[in-house]
MIZA-647969 format. One record per atom (N, C-alpha, C): residue in one letter; x, y, z. Coordinates in steps of 0.02 Angstrom, whole numbers, padded with zeros to 5 digits, always signed. Example, Ala and Ser with C-alpha at 12.3 -4.5 7.8 and 13.67 -1.06 7.14 Angstrom:
BEGIN
A+00660-00284+00390;A+00615-00225+00390;A+00660-00165+00390;S+00642-00112+00354;S+00684-00053+00357;S+00645+00002+00394;
//
This chain:
BEGIN
X-01336-01516-00754;X-01302-01590-00795;X-01312-01660-00787;X-01312-01704-00812;X-01358-01774-00799;X-01295-01821-00784;X-01228-01783-00760;X-01177-01822-00765;X-01150-01874-00836;X-01109-01935-00811;X-01076-01953-00863;X-01109-01983-00928;X-01076-01999-00977;X-01103-02035-01043;X-01124-02098-01026;X-01152-02154-01007;X-01161-02207-00982;X-01153-02259-01064;X-01179-02211-01097;X-01173-02281-01168;X-01072-02272-01188;X-01037-02227-01155;X-00978-02229-01172;X-00937-02273-01110;X-00970-02242-01061;X-00945-02326-01019;X-00963-02390-01011;X-01034-02399-01061;X-01029-02466-01073;X-00983-02494-01137;X-00964-02462-01170;X-00896-02468-01216;X-00875-02452-01211;X-00834-02438-01131;X-00760-02425-01095;X-00708-02356-01125;X-00779-02314-01147;X-00736-02273-01203;X-00746-02198-01135;X-00739-02209-01102;X-00772-02144-01040;X-00713-02101-01005;X-00661-02143-01017;X-00588-02137-00991;X-00509-02142-01034;X-00467-02090-01036;X-00434-02085-01108;X-00364-02120-01070;X-00327-02141-01103;X-00276-02181-01072;X-00261-02249-01097;X-00201-02303-01088;X-00215-02366-01069;X-00202-02408-01002;X-00175-02354-00960;X-00163-02389-00899;X-00201-02339-00845;X-00216-02393-00790;X-00251-02381-00738;X-00222-02296-00715;X-00175-02302-00727;X-00120-02251-00695;X-00135-02176-00744;X-00151-02204-00786;X-00201-02150-00854;X-00252-02125-00876;X-00281-02173-00830;X-00353-02156-00843;X-00377-02119-00779;X-00346-02143-00713;X-00361-02096-00648;X-00349-02024-00671;X-00271-02010-00692;X-00241-01963-00680;X-00293-01906-00750;X-00340-01945-00790;X-00365-01895-00855;X-00441-01876-00836;X-00466-01937-00769;X-00525-01911-00733;X-00515-01845-00671;X-00429-01857-00623;X-00421-01814-00572;X-00413-01726-00622;X-00385-01756-00662;X-00372-01693-00696;X-00423-01653-00726;X-00477-01660-00734;X-00545-01664-00738;X-00553-01627-00682;X-00574-01675-00635;X-00611-01660-00556;X-00582-01581-00540;X-00540-01544-00556;X-00495-01493-00514;X-00558-01474-00552;X-00641-01414-00601;X-00680-01416-00606;X-00716-01382-00536;X-00705-01425-00483;X-00742-01440-00427;X-00705-01396-00389;X-00624-01405-00384;X-00603-01379-00328;X-00591-01278-00325;X-00598-01275-00415;X-00606-01204-00438;X-00639-01198-00410;X-00716-01202-00409;X-00812-01181-00387;X-00821-01159-00307;X-00758-01217-00302;X-00762-01221-00198;X-00705-01160-00170;X-00653-01153-00219;X-00621-01124-00165;X-00585-01039-00216;X-00642-01045-00278;X-00651-00990-00302;X-00657-00904-00255;X-00637-00840-00260;X-00626-00808-00220;X-00704-00739-00224;X-00746-00796-00247;X-00814-00771-00260;X-00842-00795-00262;X-00905-00771-00257;X-00972-00818-00212;X-01004-00855-00289;X-01010-00930-00320;X-01020-00962-00359;X-01108-00988-00350;X-01131-00991-00373;X-01212-01009-00392;X-01230-01053-00456;X-01256-01123-00428;X-01278-01191-00492;X-01340-01160-00503;X-01357-01161-00553;X-01415-01146-00575;X-01449-01216-00635;X-01505-01256-00568;X-01529-01322-00582;X-01592-01338-00619;X-01604-01351-00663;X-01663-01368-00708;X-01655-01424-00757;X-01695-01473-00719;X-01679-01538-00759;X-01657-01620-00711;X-01634-01637-00725;X-01585-01677-00689;X-01503-01640-00666;X-01488-01668-00586;X-01434-01648-00570;X-01392-01731-00532;X-01354-01763-00565;X-01360-01835-00539;X-01295-01837-00565;X-01260-01886-00531;X-01185-01921-00518;X-01129-01843-00544;X-01090-01830-00563;X-01042-01795-00588;X-01067-01734-00583;X-01138-01733-00624;X-01175-01656-00629;X-01196-01633-00545;X-01230-01713-00490;X-01240-01661-00440;X-01186-01654-00403;X-01115-01668-00421;X-01060-01654-00382;X-01018-01574-00391;X-01062-01562-00434;X-01001-01494-00485;X-01073-01431-00459;X-01111-01462-00441;X-01179-01416-00404;X-01165-01414-00356;X-01161-01447-00312;X-01140-01461-00234;X-01071-01416-00210;X-01023-01398-00279;X-00979-01356-00270;X-00983-01304-00271;X-01002-01284-00289;X-01047-01224-00299;X-01059-01186-00214;X-01066-01099-00201;X-01070-01088-00140;X-01176-01084-00122;X-01185-01059-00200;X-01267-01073-00173;X-01289-01099-00264;X-01365-01142-00224;X-01385-01176-00283;X-01471-01159-00294;X-01492-01140-00349;X-01570-01118-00359;X-01582-01166-00423;X-01625-01190-00386;X-01682-01241-00418;X-01731-01261-00450;X-01756-01249-00520;X-01821-01246-00524;X-01859-01314-00499;X-01932-01298-00504;X-01988-01343-00467;X-01979-01429-00511;X-01934-01411-00549;X-01965-01466-00569;X-01883-01504-00580;X-01847-01490-00544;X-01788-01513-00559;X-01795-01599-00524;X-01739-01621-00519;X-01717-01686-00484;X-01619-01689-00465;X-01632-01740-00400;X-01559-01731-00399;X-01539-01822-00380;X-01478-01843-00392;X-01450-01903-00375;X-01392-01912-00381;X-01360-01962-00340;X-01307-01970-00345;X-01303-02018-00402;X-01308-02053-00403;X-01325-02126-00454;X-01267-02153-00481;X-01218-02134-00438;X-01152-02185-00473;X-01172-02248-00438;X-01208-02272-00388;X-01239-02348-00361;X-01251-02366-00434;X-01303-02347-00475;X-01335-02368-00529;X-01278-02392-00567;X-01227-02353-00580;X-01174-02409-00633;X-01121-02408-00599;X-01117-02418-00567;X-01042-02474-00506;X-00984-02418-00518;X-01013-02362-00503;X-00957-02297-00491;X-00964-02296-00406;X-00891-02283-00384;X-00900-02242-00315;X-00917-02160-00298;X-00868-02125-00360;X-00925-02063-00373;X-00848-02033-00356;X-00862-01959-00413;X-00812-01909-00424;X-00809-01849-00408;X-00784-01834-00445;X-00795-01759-00444;X-00804-01712-00377;X-00781-01744-00316;X-00772-01712-00219;X-00876-01723-00213;X-00893-01757-00256;X-00996-01771-00234;X-00967-01800-00157;X-00898-01858-00152;X-00946-01856-00062;X-00905-01825-00017;X-00864-01791-00041;X-00833-01706+00001;X-00915-01664+00010;X-00945-01634-00033;X-00988-01595-00019;X-01039-01613+00018;X-01065-01682-00008;X-01117-01711+00027;X-01092-01702+00083;X-01073-01732+00123;X-01050-01739+00178;X-01051-01692+00212;X-01053-01654+00189;X-01036-01554+00207;X-01090-01528+00200;X-01136-01540+00163;X-01215-01525+00154;X-01261-01551+00219;X-01267-01632+00200;X-01304-01648+00236;X-01282-01718+00290;X-01202-01695+00328;X-01215-01735+00366;X-01153-01814+00350;X-01127-01847+00391;X-01102-01923+00339;X-01163-01955+00330;X-01198-01991+00377;X-01262-02035+00374;X-01301-02046+00298;X-01333-01980+00307;X-01369-01950+00246;X-01340-01943+00193;X-01258-01925+00169;X-01233-01917+00115;X-01224-01996+00102;X-01205-02055+00149;X-01188-02118+00151;X-01262-02154+00121;X-01308-02131+00136;X-01357-02190+00109;X-01407-02158+00076;X-01372-02091+00025;X-01409-02066-00027;X-01343-02106-00095;X-01287-02093-00071;X-01262-02133-00104;X-01265-02211-00120;X-01280-02253-00059;X-01265-02312-00068;X-01337-02352-00103;X-01389-02298-00100;X-01451-02326-00123;X-01477-02269-00192;X-01443-02203-00198;X-01426-02192-00281;X-01523-02176-00264;X-01532-02150-00215;X-01615-02114-00223;X-01612-02062-00260;X-01699-02035-00297;X-01686-01981-00322;X-01749-01929-00291;X-01717-01857-00262;X-01744-01828-00238;X-01767-01780-00281;X-01843-01752-00267;X-01871-01706-00329;X-01845-01632-00259;X-01867-01571-00287;X-01822-01514-00275;X-01865-01516-00193;X-01928-01513-00176;X-01931-01503-00107;X-01899-01554-00087;X-01879-01612-00092;X-01842-01657-00022;X-01782-01615-00075;X-01738-01590-00113;X-01697-01552-00085;X-01670-01512-00061;X-01720-01454-00054;X-01748-01392-00009;X-01735-01399+00050;X-01785-01468+00083;X-01799-01494+00158;X-01718-01491+00171;X-01675-01548+00130;X-01625-01550+00155;X-01569-01520+00163;X-01586-01460+00113;X-01525-01418+00122;X-01473-01451+00058;X-01474-01457+00001;X-01447-01475-00030;X-01462-01420-00100;X-01528-01373-00066;X-01512-01313-00134;X-01538-01262-00089;X-01530-01180-00106;X-01541-01164-00073;X-01615-01121-00080;X-01646-01103-00114;X-01698-01089-00153;X-01733-01148-00212;X-01799-01136-00203;X-01841-01172-00281;X-01888-01128-00313;X-01873-01129-00354;X-01935-01073-00388;X-01956-01112-00460;X-01997-01069-00473;X-02038-01095-00541;X-02000-01114-00609;X-02008-01174-00624;X-01976-01163-00697;X-01960-01109-00721;X-02015-01072-00758;X-02026-01020-00787;X-01974-00946-00797;X-01966-00961-00705;X-01950-00878-00659;X-01875-00913-00660;X-01838-00976-00669;X-01764-00996-00650;X-01708-00941-00652;X-01708-00924-00722;X-01647-00880-00741;X-01666-00814-00748;X-01729-00789-00731;X-01738-00721-00702;X-01719-00722-00607;X-01707-00775-00569;X-01725-00765-00489;X-01649-00796-00491;X-01602-00833-00522;X-01550-00854-00529;X-01499-00795-00569;X-01520-00762-00599;X-01466-00719-00622;X-01482-00627-00570;X-01551-00639-00564;X-01568-00574-00493;X-01495-00585-00441;X-01497-00646-00412;X-01477-00676-00369;X-01391-00624-00381;X-01372-00678-00412;X-01333-00650-00472;X-01295-00578-00448;X-01356-00531-00511;X-01338-00468-00498;X-01325-00435-00423;X-01371-00475-00371;X-01334-00453-00316;X-01299-00484-00268;X-01284-00474-00263;X-01206-00503-00257;X-01146-00490-00293;X-01165-00472-00375;X-01093-00440-00402;X-01100-00379-00386;X-01170-00324-00336;X-01155-00265-00332;X-01108-00276-00249;X-01117-00329-00236;X-01105-00326-00142;X-01021-00296-00149;X-01005-00318-00064;X-00932-00308-00043;X-00870-00372-00073;X-00861-00340-00142;X-00842-00422-00145;X-00772-00441-00110;X-00748-00384-00074;X-00668-00413-00029;X-00707-00436+00022;X-00749-00439+00035;X-00779-00455+00128;X-00824-00506+00081;X-00833-00522+00033;X-00860-00606+00009;X-00789-00640-00011;X-00744-00614-00025;X-00679-00674-00030;X-00662-00667+00034;X-00658-00650+00095;X-00649-00651+00166;X-00684-00708+00170;X-00785-00681+00159;X-00815-00742+00211;X-00798-00812+00164;X-00778-00806+00114;X-00782-00904+00111;X-00718-00906+00105;X-00671-00905+00133;X-00628-00898+00152;X-00603-00934+00218;X-00680-00900+00244;X-00693-00908+00336;X-00723-00999+00329;X-00768-00993+00280;X-00807-01069+00276;X-00798-01130+00221;X-00720-01113+00195;X-00689-01151+00191;X-00645-01168+00249;X-00622-01137+00279;X-00574-01146+00340;X-00593-01168+00387;X-00653-01163+00388;X-00712-01183+00466;X-00725-01256+00425;X-00721-01302+00377;X-00740-01355+00349;X-00663-01412+00385;X-00614-01387+00396;X-00574-01434+00454;X-00525-01390+00504;X-00546-01337+00505;X-00537-01270+00568;X-00530-01286+00627;X-00502-01271+00687;X-00526-01286+00776;X-00571-01217+00767;X-00610-01211+00841;X-00646-01140+00846;X-00577-01093+00831;X-00521-01096+00911;X-00480-01069+00927;X-00460-01041+00863;X-00428-01094+00795;X-00399-01049+00715;X-00449-01021+00689;X-00495-01027+00695;X-00565-00983+00659;X-00579-00920+00708;X-00576-00910+00756;X-00556-00830+00779;X-00517-00818+00770;X-00453-00853+00786;X-00390-00789+00760;X-00388-00778+00677;X-00441-00837+00629;X-00439-00826+00552;X-00492-00767+00546;X-00543-00758+00601;X-00586-00725+00571;X-00576-00648+00608;X-00538-00646+00666;X-00503-00574+00689;X-00478-00526+00617;X-00413-00580+00582;X-00380-00558+00542;X-00443-00516+00478;X-00466-00557+00455;X-00504-00551+00396;X-00574-00484+00415;X-00575-00509+00466;X-00637-00431+00497;X-00590-00402+00476;X-00518-00362+00533;X-00490-00314+00537;X-00480-00296+00451;X-00467-00342+00427;X-00397-00315+00333;X-00498-00297+00279;X-00531-00298+00305;X-00575-00283+00278;X-00620-00240+00310;X-00598-00232+00373;X-00613-00134+00409;X-00575-00072+00371;X-00510-00109+00338;X-00451-00069+00324;X-00493-00034+00243;X-00541-00068+00217;X-00558-00066+00149;X-00613-00005+00136;X-00603+00023+00060;X-00646+00076+00066;X-00716+00064+00044;X-00741+00008+00034;X-00789-00023+00055;X-00825-00017+00098;X-00784-00051+00167;X-00812-00028+00225;X-00829+00025+00254;X-00815+00082+00198;X-00781+00153+00244;X-00847+00180+00226;X-00841+00152+00120;X-00937+00174+00086;X-01005+00120+00141;X-00987+00073+00143;X-01048+00060+00189;X-01058+00107+00245;X-01040+00099+00277;X-01019+00123+00337;X-01068+00218+00342;X-01036+00242+00302;X-01065+00290+00288;X-01114+00314+00243;X-01150+00261+00183;X-01197+00251+00165;X-01284+00241+00233;X-01221+00195+00281;X-01251+00212+00309;X-01278+00244+00363;X-01248+00300+00413;X-01254+00357+00425;X-01299+00384+00366;X-01290+00391+00336;X-01352+00422+00268;X-01385+00418+00261;X-01425+00362+00268;X-01466+00314+00256;X-01529+00292+00184;X-01425+00292+00148;X-01420+00267+00091;X-01395+00195+00088;X-01428+00193+00013;X-01381+00105-00013;X-01301+00135-00014;X-01285+00095-00002;X-01197+00076-00022;X-01179+00092-00081;X-01114+00113-00141;X-01101+00079-00192;X-01024+00053-00187;X-01026-00027-00182;X-00960-00046-00171;X-00935-00051-00238;X-00851-00054-00223;X-00812-00031-00315;X-00771-00090-00287;X-00776-00136-00242;X-00711-00177-00234;X-00652-00144-00215;X-00638-00107-00172;X-00572-00081-00161;X-00572-00066-00088;
//
């Protein structure tokens, strides 16, 4: 996603409503997609081909994992059009690369190629463009066949770790780990390990 419609920006048509409050609320309601991707109780994957810029980059960063084609390009882009940023990009980018690098990427709006994005930790994998869909869907299938309840609690742990203290995380992990230990999926995985076979997870 290459971000917002710059022509609409130039013509003042990007936001609905007449007042500042109306325009801000219209934007805020659309930005909920980033929260949904971040808080959804399942792993989310962004498949990036071409440009991920502005809000498009922000939404990709909201996902748990990102797989990029080797020709993909990444840019915050907001400074190029006189905007400060939306869709949670400043939050997610700071989490991934640290506040100093995030500020640099916002202030300069430098364009990163796929190799640079991988080196910074913006993406998890870079694959040949022709293999992008196969590689991304392969990863999605692997996760879909995994322990879905455990994934849910893993994601809760990582999201909580963004603001929690170590003691709070130890408490939370203890509860979540114990909860997962009571699932059929855990018992199946343990039995499969003993029997030297692949487990069949059912999300129970």
